[in-house]
C-alpha positions as CSV (number, residue, x, y, z in Angstrom):
1,M,0.0,0.0,0.0
2,T,1.5,3.3,-1.0
3,P,1.6,6.2,1.5
4,E,-0.8,8.2,-0.8
5,Y,-3.3,5.4,-0.8
6,E,-2.9,4.9,2.9
7,Q,-3.6,8.7,3.5
8,Y,-6.6,8.4,1.2
9,R,-8.1,5.6,3.2
10,I,-7.5,7.4,6.4
11,G,-9.1,10.6,5.0
12,Q,-12.2,8.6,3.9
13,A,-12.6,6.8,7.2
14,E,-12.1,10.0,9.3
15,A,-14.7,11.8,7.2
16,W,-17.2,8.9,7.9
17,L,-16.3,8.8,11.6
18,E,-16.6,12.5,12.0
19,K,-20.1,12.3,10.5
20,V,-21.0,9.7,13.0
21,R,-19.7,11.8,15.9
22,K,-21.7,14.8,14.7
23,A,-24.8,12.6,14.4
24,V,-24.4,11.4,17.9
25,S,-24.2,14.9,19.4
26,Y,-27.0,16.1,17.0
27,A,-29.2,13.2,18.2
28,A,-28.7,14.2,21.8
29,R,-29.7,17.8,21.1
30,L,-32.7,16.8,19.1
31,E,-33.9,14.5,21.9
32,E,-33.7,17.4,24.3
33,S,-35.6,19.6,21.9
34,A,-38.3,16.9,21.5
35,A,-38.6,16.5,25.3
36,A,-39.0,20.3,25.5
37,Q,-41.7,20.3,22.9
38,Y,-43.6,17.5,24.7
39,A,-43.2,19.4,28.0
40,L,-44.7,22.5,26.4
41,A,-47.6,20.5,25.1
42,D,-48.2,19.0,28.5
43,G,-48.0,22.5,30.2
44,L,-50.8,24.0,28.2
45,K,-53.9,24.3,30.2
46,A,-57.5,24.5,29.1
47,M,-59.6,27.6,29.6
48,D,-61.0,28.2,33.1
49,Y,-64.7,28.9,32.6
50,S,-65.2,29.5,36.3
51,K,-63.9,33.0,35.9
52,V,-65.5,35.8,34.0
53,R,-63.5,36.7,31.0
54,V,-63.9,39.8,28.9
55,S,-61.5,38.9,26.1
56,T,-61.9,35.9,23.9
57,S,-59.5,34.0,21.7
58,A,-59.4,34.7,18.0
59,T,-59.9,31.1,17.4
60,P,-61.7,28.8,19.9
61,D,-59.3,25.9,19.0
62,A,-56.1,27.8,19.9
63,I,-55.1,25.6,22.8
64,P,-55.8,22.2,21.1
65,N,-54.0,23.5,18.0
66,A,-51.0,24.6,20.1
67,V,-50.8,21.2,21.8
68,M,-51.0,19.4,18.4
69,N,-48.2,21.7,17.0
70,H,-45.9,21.0,20.0
71,M,-46.6,17.3,19.7
72,S,-46.0,17.3,16.0
73,M,-42.7,19.2,16.4
74,G,-41.6,16.8,19.2
75,E,-42.4,13.8,17.0
76,S,-40.4,15.4,14.1
77,F,-37.4,16.0,16.3
78,Q,-37.6,12.5,17.7
79,R,-37.8,10.9,14.2
80,I,-34.6,12.8,13.1
81,A,-32.9,11.9,16.4
82,D,-33.8,8.2,15.8
83,D,-32.3,8.4,12.3
84,A,-29.1,9.8,13.8
85,R,-29.0,7.1,16.5
86,A,-29.5,4.5,13.8
87,R,-26.5,5.9,12.0
88,A,-24.5,5.7,15.2
89,T,-25.6,2.1,15.8
90,E,-24.6,1.2,12.2
91,A,-21.2,2.7,12.9
92,A,-20.8,0.9,16.2
93,E,-21.6,-2.4,14.5
94,A,-19.0,-1.7,11.8
95,I,-16.4,-0.7,14.3
96,A,-17.0,-3.9,16.2
97,K,-15.9,-5.8,13.1
98,L,-12.3,-4.5,13.4
99,D,-9.8,-7.3,14.0
100,D,-8.1,-5.5,16.9
101,P,-10.4,-5.0,19.9
102,T,-8.2,-2.2,21.2
103,E,-8.6,-0.2,18.0
104,A,-12.3,-0.9,18.1
105,T,-12.6,0.4,21.7
106,A,-10.7,3.6,20.9
107,L,-12.8,4.4,17.9
108,H,-16.0,3.5,19.7
109,L,-15.2,5.7,22.7
110,Y,-14.3,8.7,20.7
111,Y,-16.7,8.6,17.8
112,V,-19.8,6.6,19.0
113,D,-19.7,7.4,22.8
114,A,-18.5,10.9,21.8
115,L,-16.0,11.4,24.6
116,E,-14.9,15.0,24.5
117,T,-11.3,14.6,23.5
118,W,-8.7,12.0,22.7
119,E,-7.1,12.8,26.1
120,H,-10.3,11.4,27.7
121,V,-9.9,8.2,25.7
122,C,-6.3,8.0,26.8
123,V,-7.4,8.2,30.4
124,R,-10.1,5.7,29.9
125,M,-7.9,3.2,28.2
126,H,-4.7,3.9,30.2
127,Y,-2.6,5.0,27.2
128,T,-0.2,7.9,26.8
129,Y,-1.2,10.5,24.3
130,D,1.5,9.5,21.8
131,G,0.6,5.9,22.1
132,M,-3.1,6.7,21.6
133,M,-2.3,8.8,18.4
134,K,-0.4,5.8,17.0
135,L,-3.3,3.5,17.8
136,R,-5.8,6.0,16.4
137,R,-4.0,6.2,13.1
138,R,-3.9,2.4,12.7
139,A,-7.5,2.1,13.8
140,V,-8.8,4.8,11.4
141,L,-6.8,3.1,8.6
142,H,-8.4,-0.2,9.4
143,A,-11.8,1.4,9.8
144,Y,-11.8,2.0,6.0
145,D,-12.2,-1.8,5.5
146,V,-15.4,-1.9,7.7
147,M,-17.0,1.4,6.9
148,P,-20.2,1.3,4.8
149,H,-19.6,1.4,1.1
150,A,-22.1,4.2,0.7
151,E,-19.8,6.5,2.8
152,R,-16.9,6.0,0.4
153,E,-16.1,8.0,-2.6
154,P,-17.7,6.3,-5.6
155,M,-14.5,6.3,-7.6
156,P,-11.2,6.5,-5.7
157,P,-8.4,8.2,-7.4
158,A,-5.6,6.2,-9.0
159,F,-2.4,5.9,-6.9
């Protein structure tokens, strides 16, 4: 394998893994947004007819419509979050296919579990930073072999 082809494979795998990492953090934010929308829908109250009111609503269905809108937004956020989680699950399954379990663990911790930095992965796995960077490079190179074909460039350049 030439150094250029090796660098190409690393670039392809890193691009895929970064998409996975972003999807994981995006899913977490979307799930929070969905929960907030559901809370807003639950917090809306019906009209209190025991009190005399002078003003009326422009539309008598304002509260039910608001509840439906919040529920609909919550469901949309949740669907998108579920898609992002499915992408992360697919990546976790692909990473688990790596031959070296240490490489798989490092990639899983950083990209799927979305630990903040590689230093956190070093602490978790009891590695030095330099040792982790060497392991990371090998792992990303090998991740190219297990990444979904749809994530690769359709026609790799000639090396």
